[in-house]
Steps between C-alpha positions, in 0.01 A plus 500: 500500500395174333316351209223706352594823682853476370385431148263801509789723607717361216226577248469855625867574418426481130787257444416203276516184713641195319379177660635154411261211460556220752309183571718302743730566790840471342424744219355743753811473718724569201299811413507622859878448512536706185325796653154505353267706719183316393408151382219398263331165544418383152184295444648335192817420689299360790309271265819385334735497794269371770261278303685420177194623313443765231349839577143409409313577819599171668630648824264525798474771763683269738789458257538875454454606863746234624767616255437869566524445877834319464646775286372782717644328809858489370554873573215702640683823408476421126148549355356208300265572215292193418279374221156414630352395165123552497459473877379143455127556515222744569527801732493291815789287377693803378466662845629183660790473259604861559472456878729199478753699299487778759555256786790349305674836492462569130548867414301514176294270279335524161156380401395450140191493283540164336259210558585254779675261260747773410825477311829683466443856386738451207306209351216531256134407553451676833139529617375787715230547763274798458577835659262446791671175597842655477402796711342272758839332537670833561240616750530166685877553524453848636246372753746235618766762547268725696369217716846378598640847552779425249647728235578249228543663157223383267598486132224469241603303191310477177554264209236680290746642250513181298126462436342840573769744403705771669222744587284236662796373701577850629135546583499186713806611689354845569187335641720277718675805640162651583420176681811534718797356309834673571690411186422396139642213294417482129611159385610390154592835344658452159678833437695765680240752390232310692733473799561873516141604420348279768700678770378834372139385481502359853689785673530574787446134594836317503542224243677166490681359194546128431823399322473140377789344314354375174163666569298743287612821676819670379776479765633825639762575764435684824609833355250480215224381732576799725473737204160352418390561860471145636507463879573127498652259246481125562716237326302190594710234324829682470706198608263218404672409174844513664372257766346275234820490299713426804272214606495366142877504466562337836228240446635404159853461638388291799281282283762440230808453720359408839720776645528875528844647437652721764365849429834647602664331204250629248625658176382838618736490799425486871136563585308526825393162619437279795191442703644679801498834314135454424432419865677818599294704255192357666613596847686203643742697717220722630306194603798355685575830670140546607489151644811572709375842618178341622692236694436221259741216423356380174826545310747461792629162385638589160202629314531738205 
């Protein structure tokens, strides 16, 4: 069982799924090595990690599909849930975007009701499309799924809470479910009361919770999210600041000294290090073994 089918079975168990946000191959490999049974491709992380740009609607469909396909291809047995922003256009473009995600092996995607020039859900000043436009996006996604014979999980996201209020946001999500969405995602909640109430209001449709470090939504652990009834919890930038700080520290040292001290002699004691270990994480030995099994000689003369 792979991808969407596996994710659907996981949701049926009633266990809250915790999915780490990834946006490049190394981070995804680390999460897979640590036993996560799903991955979440973050749109913000894709903008930052792949383009070096802020999450202000600057990524294209090509940027997102390319990254999603790479992540989904690392391990086809681990479902990838992916941000699909607004779908990148009208219904025809949304259908094409969803079809491309399906062909890439993505298990689930979420579509939102912001205008095309969208922004991170935890920033202010978000602008929305009207209900009809939002629902057209959801229907187009459903049509793409039906036409391709896929079973990708369609998650309806609304950012209406900020400008229209809680009741209007819940109403939009209920309409999206009627249009064929499988799961609901209310973005930008500002209290635990809203978090718990939204699950009750949208039952029996499963709900997704977004945990953003430094965002507007209170952070809760998996146990509390389970008690609230959430099917899926994503942590889109859970390691982003750690990566930023590591880059910053190493860059400052290299710039100021022209050298990087041996990590094994660091004040904290021996640490993991060496490029070979990273190569192994990314499958070096498996590549060599496969080459030999197939009768190749690519690495016969002292390769890895």
